[in-house]
One Martini backbone bead per residue (centre of mass of N, CA, C, O) as a GRO file, in nm:
protein
  348
    1MET     BB    1  -6.736  11.141  -6.181
    2LYS     BB    2  -6.540  11.009  -6.378
    3ASN     BB    3  -6.443  10.784  -6.182
    4LEU     BB    4  -6.721  10.659  -6.145
    5LEU     BB    5  -6.771  10.582  -6.445
    6THR     BB    6  -6.524  10.397  -6.467
    7VAL     BB    7  -6.603  10.198  -6.246
    8LEU     BB    8  -6.876  10.124  -6.371
    9LYS     BB    9  -6.779  10.015  -6.639
   10TYR     BB   10  -6.592   9.784  -6.527
   11SER     BB   11  -6.809   9.650  -6.359
   12LEU     BB   12  -6.991   9.576  -6.596
   13LEU     BB   13  -6.783   9.400  -6.744
   14LEU     BB   14  -6.742   9.201  -6.516
   15GLY     BB   15  -7.036   9.114  -6.498
   16ALA     BB   16  -7.055   9.008  -6.790
   17SER     BB   17  -6.837   8.793  -6.755
   18ALA     BB   18  -6.974   8.636  -6.524
   19PHE     BB   19  -7.235   8.570  -6.675
   20LEU     BB   20  -7.107   8.409  -6.910
   21MET     BB   21  -6.975   8.198  -6.733
   22TRP     BB   22  -7.236   8.098  -6.606
   23TYR     BB   23  -7.378   8.020  -6.873
   24ALA     BB   24  -7.159   7.804  -6.958
   25LEU     BB   25  -7.195   7.631  -6.669
   26LYS     BB   26  -7.502   7.574  -6.572
   27GLU     BB   27  -7.544   7.278  -6.751
   28LEU     BB   28  -7.319   7.126  -6.612
   29ASP     BB   29  -7.125   6.849  -6.519
   30PHE     BB   30  -6.899   6.878  -6.271
   31GLU     BB   31  -6.790   6.593  -6.235
   32LYS     BB   32  -6.713   6.554  -6.534
   33LEU     BB   33  -6.533   6.802  -6.561
   34TRP     BB   34  -6.330   6.727  -6.340
   35ALA     BB   35  -6.245   6.455  -6.459
   36GLU     BB   36  -6.123   6.576  -6.717
   37LEU     BB   37  -5.906   6.752  -6.573
   38GLN     BB   38  -5.763   6.518  -6.420
   39SER     BB   39  -5.707   6.339  -6.700
   40ALA     BB   40  -5.520   6.521  -6.819
   41LYS     BB   41  -5.249   6.603  -7.040
   42TYR     BB   42  -5.013   6.835  -6.925
   43GLY     BB   43  -4.787   6.830  -7.138
   44TRP     BB   44  -4.949   6.982  -7.362
   45VAL     BB   45  -4.990   7.242  -7.201
   46ILE     BB   46  -4.688   7.306  -7.173
   47LEU     BB   47  -4.636   7.329  -7.474
   48SER     BB   48  -4.826   7.574  -7.514
   49LEU     BB   49  -4.651   7.760  -7.336
   50VAL     BB   50  -4.400   7.754  -7.512
   51LEU     BB   51  -4.537   7.876  -7.759
   52GLY     BB   52  -4.619   8.136  -7.615
   53ILE     BB   53  -4.337   8.243  -7.553
   54ALA     BB   54  -4.246   8.257  -7.850
   55ALA     BB   55  -4.461   8.463  -7.932
   56TYR     BB   56  -4.384   8.697  -7.738
   57VAL     BB   57  -4.093   8.737  -7.832
   58SER     BB   58  -4.165   8.791  -8.129
   59ARG     BB   59  -4.341   9.039  -8.076
   60ALA     BB   60  -4.120   9.211  -7.940
   61TYR     BB   61  -3.932   9.214  -8.191
   62ARG     BB   62  -4.138   9.344  -8.381
   63TRP     BB   63  -4.177   9.603  -8.215
   64GLN     BB   64  -3.888   9.695  -8.232
   65MET     BB   65  -3.890   9.731  -8.544
   66GLN     BB   66  -4.108   9.958  -8.535
   67ILE     BB   67  -3.946  10.166  -8.354
   68LYS     BB   68  -3.669  10.226  -8.491
   69PRO     BB   69  -3.763  10.453  -8.715
   70THR     BB   70  -3.803  10.681  -8.477
   71GLY     BB   71  -3.494  10.675  -8.325
   72ILE     BB   72  -3.567  10.436  -8.124
   73THR     BB   73  -3.385  10.159  -7.943
   74PRO     BB   74  -3.496   9.925  -7.772
   75SER     BB   75  -3.469   9.666  -7.607
   76LEU     BB   76  -3.592   9.354  -7.598
   77LEU     BB   77  -3.647   9.352  -7.295
   78ASN     BB   78  -3.815   9.614  -7.281
   79THR     BB   79  -4.038   9.535  -7.483
   80TYR     BB   80  -4.124   9.281  -7.341
   81ASN     BB   81  -4.197   9.400  -7.064
   82ALA     BB   82  -4.406   9.606  -7.161
   83MET     BB   83  -4.596   9.403  -7.297
   84MET     BB   84  -4.659   9.219  -7.047
   85VAL     BB   85  -4.771   9.441  -6.866
   86GLY     BB   86  -5.002   9.510  -7.061
   87TYR     BB   87  -5.145   9.233  -7.040
   88VAL     BB   88  -5.209   9.255  -6.738
   89ALA     BB   89  -5.375   9.516  -6.758
   90ASN     BB   90  -5.601   9.383  -6.937
   91LEU     BB   91  -5.704   9.198  -6.701
   92VAL     BB   92  -5.813   9.450  -6.542
   93LEU     BB   93  -5.812   9.672  -6.795
   94PRO     BB   94  -5.950   9.716  -7.072
   95ARG     BB   95  -5.718   9.871  -7.300
   96MET     BB   96  -5.478   9.963  -7.098
   97GLY     BB   97  -5.215   9.820  -7.206
   98GLU     BB   98  -5.133  10.012  -7.439
   99VAL     BB   99  -5.060  10.250  -7.250
  100VAL     BB  100  -4.865  10.108  -7.049
  101ARG     BB  101  -4.640  10.013  -7.248
  102CYS     BB  102  -4.571  10.307  -7.342
  103SER     BB  103  -4.503  10.425  -7.061
  104ILE     BB  104  -4.261  10.242  -7.002
  105LEU     BB  105  -4.087  10.331  -7.254
  106LYS     BB  106  -4.071  10.622  -7.159
  107LYS     BB  107  -3.899  10.552  -6.900
  108THR     BB  108  -3.667  10.362  -7.032
  109ASP     BB  109  -3.644  10.520  -7.352
  110ASN     BB  110  -3.804  10.786  -7.433
  111LEU     BB  111  -4.076  10.714  -7.562
  112PRO     BB  112  -4.327  10.849  -7.700
  113VAL     BB  113  -4.648  10.775  -7.642
  114ASN     BB  114  -4.770  10.844  -7.923
  115THR     BB  115  -4.571  10.676  -8.086
  116GLY     BB  116  -4.617  10.406  -7.948
  117PHE     BB  117  -4.922  10.396  -8.008
  118GLY     BB  118  -4.890  10.384  -8.314
  119THR     BB  119  -4.752  10.104  -8.321
  120VAL     BB  120  -4.991   9.954  -8.191
  121ILE     BB  121  -5.197  10.015  -8.409
  122ALA     BB  122  -5.042   9.872  -8.636
  123GLU     BB  123  -5.035   9.597  -8.495
  124ARG     BB  124  -5.346   9.559  -8.481
  125PHE     BB  125  -5.396   9.568  -8.784
  126ILE     BB  126  -5.229   9.324  -8.860
  127ASP     BB  127  -5.387   9.124  -8.683
  128MET     BB  128  -5.655   9.163  -8.831
  129VAL     BB  129  -5.561   9.064  -9.105
  130MET     BB  130  -5.475   8.782  -9.013
  131LEU     BB  131  -5.751   8.696  -8.904
  132LEU     BB  132  -5.897   8.721  -9.176
  133LEU     BB  133  -5.724   8.513  -9.324
  134ILE     BB  134  -5.783   8.277  -9.129
  135THR     BB  135  -6.089   8.282  -9.168
  136GLY     BB  136  -6.079   8.216  -9.468
  137LEU     BB  137  -5.930   7.947  -9.435
  138THR     BB  138  -6.142   7.812  -9.256
  139PHE     BB  139  -6.373   7.819  -9.465
  140LEU     BB  140  -6.228   7.638  -9.669
  141VAL     BB  141  -6.166   7.387  -9.485
  142GLU     BB  142  -6.480   7.412  -9.332
  143PHE     BB  143  -6.720   7.442  -9.529
  144ASN     BB  144  -6.914   7.203  -9.486
  145ARG     BB  145  -6.965   7.244  -9.185
  146ILE     BB  146  -7.070   7.538  -9.201
  147ARG     BB  147  -7.295   7.490  -9.405
  148ASP     BB  148  -7.459   7.281  -9.236
  149PHE     BB  149  -7.512   7.464  -8.999
  150PHE     BB  150  -7.667   7.701  -9.148
  151PHE     BB  151  -7.882   7.525  -9.281
  152GLY     BB  152  -7.998   7.423  -9.009
  153LEU     BB  153  -8.057   7.707  -8.884
  154PHE     BB  154  -8.233   7.816  -9.168
  155SER     BB  155  -8.445   7.603  -9.288
  156ASP     BB  156  -8.718   7.763  -9.154
  157LYS     BB  157  -8.640   8.072  -9.299
  158TYR     BB  158  -8.669   8.116  -9.615
  159SER     BB  159  -8.945   8.276  -9.643
  160SER     BB  160  -8.806   8.550  -9.492
  161ILE     BB  161  -8.573   8.664  -9.667
  162SER     BB  162  -8.698   8.889  -9.844
  163GLN     BB  163  -8.790   9.060  -9.603
  164SER     BB  164  -8.505   9.097  -9.485
  165LEU     BB  165  -8.382   9.250  -9.727
  166ASN     BB  166  -8.560   9.501  -9.705
  167SER     BB  167  -8.453   9.577  -9.425
  168PHE     BB  168  -8.157   9.611  -9.516
  169TYR     BB  169  -8.205   9.845  -9.712
  170TYR     BB  170  -8.315  10.045  -9.504
  171LEU     BB  171  -8.067  10.031  -9.316
  172GLY     BB  172  -7.860  10.130  -9.527
  173ALA     BB  173  -7.987  10.410  -9.575
  174VAL     BB  174  -7.961  10.510  -9.285
  175LEU     BB  175  -7.653  10.474  -9.257
  176PHE     BB  176  -7.576  10.662  -9.487
  177ALA     BB  177  -7.705  10.916  -9.370
  178LEU     BB  178  -7.538  10.914  -9.108
  179LEU     BB  179  -7.265  10.941  -9.243
  180ILE     BB  180  -7.309  11.219  -9.370
  181VAL     BB  181  -7.368  11.368  -9.107
  182GLY     BB  182  -7.102  11.295  -8.969
  183VAL     BB  183  -6.913  11.437  -9.166
  184ILE     BB  184  -7.024  11.720  -9.127
  185LEU     BB  185  -6.970  11.739  -8.820
  186ILE     BB  186  -6.663  11.699  -8.836
  187VAL     BB  187  -6.600  11.947  -9.007
  188VAL     BB  188  -6.717  12.155  -8.811
  189PHE     BB  189  -6.545  12.072  -8.567
  190LEU     BB  190  -6.264  12.126  -8.695
  191ASN     BB  191  -6.308  12.429  -8.750
  192ARG     BB  192  -6.342  12.498  -8.442
  193LEU     BB  193  -6.081  12.371  -8.328
  194ARG     BB  194  -5.864  12.571  -8.447
  195SER     BB  195  -5.952  12.795  -8.216
  196ASN     BB  196  -5.825  12.625  -8.013
  197ARG     BB  197  -5.566  12.610  -7.775
  198PHE     BB  198  -5.539  12.275  -7.801
  199TYR     BB  199  -5.481  12.209  -8.103
  200LYS     BB  200  -5.168  12.184  -8.115
  201LYS     BB  201  -5.150  11.950  -7.916
  202VAL     BB  202  -5.322  11.754  -8.077
  203VAL     BB  203  -5.152  11.758  -8.335
  204GLY     BB  204  -4.890  11.665  -8.206
  205PHE     BB  205  -4.993  11.391  -8.110
  206VAL     BB  206  -5.086  11.285  -8.387
  207GLN     BB  207  -4.811  11.304  -8.529
  208GLY     BB  208  -4.670  11.100  -8.343
  209MET     BB  209  -4.865  10.866  -8.405
  210LEU     BB  210  -4.815  10.855  -8.709
  211GLN     BB  211  -4.517  10.785  -8.686
  212GLY     BB  212  -4.579  10.505  -8.565
  213ILE     BB  213  -4.761  10.389  -8.785
  214PHE     BB  214  -4.546  10.450  -9.038
  215SER     BB  215  -4.291  10.283  -8.944
  216ILE     BB  216  -4.347  10.024  -9.112
  217SER     BB  217  -4.238  10.153  -9.392
  218LYS     BB  218  -3.922  10.176  -9.246
  219ILE     BB  219  -3.839   9.897  -9.235
  220GLU     BB  220  -3.562   9.724  -9.313
  221ASN     BB  221  -3.668   9.414  -9.244
  222LYS     BB  222  -3.945   9.295  -9.382
  223PHE     BB  223  -3.917   8.992  -9.381
  224SER     BB  224  -3.882   8.959  -9.075
  225PHE     BB  225  -4.145   9.087  -8.993
  226TRP     BB  226  -4.337   8.882  -9.148
  227ALA     BB  227  -4.218   8.627  -9.024
  228HIS     BB  228  -4.307   8.697  -8.732
  229THR     BB  229  -4.604   8.714  -8.792
  230VAL     BB  230  -4.643   8.420  -8.883
  231PHE     BB  231  -4.517   8.288  -8.631
  232VAL     BB  232  -4.718   8.392  -8.421
  233TRP     BB  233  -4.971   8.250  -8.553
  234ALA     BB  234  -4.857   7.967  -8.548
  235MET     BB  235  -4.841   7.952  -8.239
  236TYR     BB  236  -5.139   7.995  -8.186
  237TYR     BB  237  -5.225   7.741  -8.331
  238GLY     BB  238  -5.058   7.543  -8.160
  239MET     BB  239  -5.198   7.611  -7.892
  240SER     BB  240  -5.473   7.499  -7.979
  241GLN     BB  241  -5.393   7.211  -8.083
  242VAL     BB  242  -5.234   7.067  -7.844
  243VAL     BB  243  -5.473   7.063  -7.633
  244PHE     BB  244  -5.632   6.836  -7.764
  245TYR     BB  245  -5.425   6.605  -7.654
  246ALA     BB  246  -5.529   6.622  -7.344
  247LEU     BB  247  -5.804   6.502  -7.460
  248PRO     BB  248  -6.002   6.249  -7.568
  249ALA     BB  249  -6.236   6.425  -7.718
  250THR     BB  250  -5.991   6.603  -7.895
  251GLN     BB  251  -5.744   6.427  -8.018
  252SER     BB  252  -5.910   6.366  -8.317
  253LEU     BB  253  -5.910   6.626  -8.433
  254PRO     BB  254  -5.878   6.825  -8.680
  255LEU     BB  255  -5.689   7.084  -8.801
  256GLY     BB  256  -5.937   7.272  -8.852
  257ALA     BB  257  -6.017   7.306  -8.552
  258GLY     BB  258  -5.783   7.492  -8.475
  259LEU     BB  259  -5.878   7.726  -8.651
  260SER     BB  260  -6.158   7.766  -8.524
  261VAL     BB  261  -6.054   7.824  -8.236
  262LEU     BB  262  -5.869   8.059  -8.304
  263VAL     BB  263  -6.092   8.249  -8.406
  264ALA     BB  264  -6.283   8.235  -8.166
  265GLY     BB  265  -6.074   8.307  -7.944
  266SER     BB  266  -5.990   8.585  -8.061
  267LEU     BB  267  -6.272   8.713  -8.038
  268GLY     BB  268  -6.302   8.666  -7.733
  269MET     BB  269  -6.042   8.833  -7.651
  270ALA     BB  270  -6.154   9.107  -7.790
  271ALA     BB  271  -6.335   9.150  -7.578
  272PRO     BB  272  -6.446   9.407  -7.337
  273VAL     BB  273  -6.304   9.204  -7.120
  274GLN     BB  274  -6.151   9.044  -6.879
  275GLY     BB  275  -5.956   8.828  -7.058
  276GLY     BB  276  -6.223   8.696  -7.195
  277ILE     BB  277  -6.404   8.614  -6.977
  278GLY     BB  278  -6.655   8.387  -7.095
  279VAL     BB  279  -6.636   8.439  -7.398
  280TYR     BB  280  -6.428   8.231  -7.470
  281HIS     BB  281  -6.573   7.983  -7.350
  282LEU     BB  282  -6.830   8.006  -7.521
  283VAL     BB  283  -6.711   8.003  -7.816
  284VAL     BB  284  -6.544   7.742  -7.788
  285GLN     BB  285  -6.764   7.553  -7.709
  286ALA     BB  286  -6.943   7.598  -7.959
  287THR     BB  287  -6.730   7.506  -8.165
  288LEU     BB  288  -6.693   7.210  -8.057
  289LEU     BB  289  -6.989   7.121  -8.098
  290LEU     BB  290  -6.958   7.100  -8.414
  291TYR     BB  291  -6.753   6.835  -8.356
  292GLY     BB  292  -6.900   6.658  -8.117
  293VAL     BB  293  -6.836   6.779  -7.849
  294PRO     BB  294  -6.897   6.770  -7.547
  295LYS     BB  295  -6.963   7.016  -7.318
  296GLU     BB  296  -6.762   6.935  -7.097
  297GLU     BB  297  -6.513   6.893  -7.280
  298ALA     BB  298  -6.518   7.174  -7.406
  299MET     BB  299  -6.480   7.327  -7.135
  300ALA     BB  300  -6.214   7.193  -7.056
  301TYR     BB  301  -6.056   7.312  -7.285
  302ALA     BB  302  -6.108   7.613  -7.228
  303LEU     BB  303  -5.983   7.610  -6.942
  304LEU     BB  304  -5.701   7.512  -7.015
  305ALA     BB  305  -5.623   7.727  -7.226
  306HIS     BB  306  -5.689   7.991  -7.066
  307THR     BB  307  -5.564   7.950  -6.783
  308SER     BB  308  -5.271   7.889  -6.867
  309GLN     BB  309  -5.225   8.161  -7.024
  310THR     BB  310  -5.298   8.352  -6.795
  311LEU     BB  311  -5.080   8.259  -6.596
  312LEU     BB  312  -4.844   8.322  -6.777
  313VAL     BB  313  -4.893   8.628  -6.801
  314VAL     BB  314  -4.878   8.692  -6.502
  315ILE     BB  315  -4.597   8.585  -6.436
  316MET     BB  316  -4.442   8.743  -6.663
  317GLY     BB  317  -4.551   9.026  -6.588
  318VAL     BB  318  -4.438   9.049  -6.304
  319PHE     BB  319  -4.143   9.022  -6.380
  320SER     BB  320  -4.144   9.259  -6.579
  321PHE     BB  321  -4.217   9.476  -6.374
  322MET     BB  322  -3.969   9.443  -6.192
  323ILE     BB  323  -3.759   9.505  -6.412
  324SER     BB  324  -3.866   9.785  -6.491
  325MET     BB  325  -3.824   9.918  -6.214
  326LEU     BB  326  -3.516   9.875  -6.209
  327GLN     BB  327  -3.463  10.033  -6.471
  328GLN     BB  328  -3.575  10.302  -6.373
  329LYS     BB  329  -3.383  10.338  -6.132
  330LYS     BB  330  -3.126  10.334  -6.301
  331ASN     BB  331  -3.193  10.578  -6.479
  332SER     BB  332  -3.234  10.780  -6.245
  333ALA     BB  333  -2.948  10.754  -6.125
  334ALA     BB  334  -2.795  10.840  -6.378
  335LEU     BB  335  -2.925  11.117  -6.408
  336ASN     BB  336  -2.843  11.230  -6.129
  337TYR     BB  337  -2.540  11.201  -6.176
  338GLN     BB  338  -2.527  11.381  -6.426
  339ASN     BB  339  -2.639  11.641  -6.289
  340HIS     BB  340  -2.425  11.655  -6.066
  341ALA     BB  341  -2.180  11.677  -6.256
  342SER     BB  342  -2.272  11.934  -6.402
  343ALA     BB  343  -2.288  12.115  -6.150
  344HIS     BB  344  -1.989  12.079  -6.068
  345GLU     BB  345  -1.870  12.200  -6.329
  346LEU     BB  346  -1.997  12.484  -6.300
  347LYS     BB  347  -1.860  12.561  -6.028
  348ARG     BB  348  -1.567  12.540  -6.161
   0.00000   0.00000   0.00000
């Protein structure tokens, strides 16, 4: 039953992704879209892939720095391979990649899965903070454009704002009451949980996960860690910006447009669907429409940026998976040899 529900859940997510992709494409002139893709300057797309590779290597190095305070120091190659395989897993099953990458490091470097998962949680939190900062910067840089858009969107609805505020007050009161009830239920649940035989196992898992989360506070070279964080997001921005130059309709867009697409694209990729397919294309297309880019050209940009990066992740992830399997076989052979040698010594 559980497996059936899992299959149903991911099938629904895939269906939602397909629907959004269809919705984004349904009113487009496909001949014009194809002509845009054929005339694109793919040298700029290749440059975006180079920037993507630099970002992935930097992320792997940053993750290695997070893991080191736990007492285990996997090689950069192992952390990179685990991370890339995790990205491929996310293309198949959303959110599965975080578990997969930790499982691989468990096999190659004996890093406890819960500790590794804690480092991934910390990594995701940092990424969320960076995205919020970049979103704030985007609002500052593109304030006039965003203001004009929302004024136009709500110009006929000012009369109902006061009524809407009253609704928000009621909604806030209900949410606050639900929060209080939720806290009480959690306290009761935890009190009962302590008498459960699995409680110690759960506590042990959480403690290991917390060790991974707080490993960030024990990083030796904090400047290097934050420098890599800024570098990764600078590369992400560059990946969004340079693809503009591949298409005539987007090559003259301002630098602020790259920030807008980065924010919109990041939110699209964070959606719980396979590889952000459909969601990414829809939100990036809508963002570029704000800059006066025709819908076919906007979709051509979204297809170029998303498809090229997805193919890069798949290719690099497959190679990383093969290398990880070889590494695991090597470790297994070394362990068997060590056990055999120990047994031989005991017989003597």
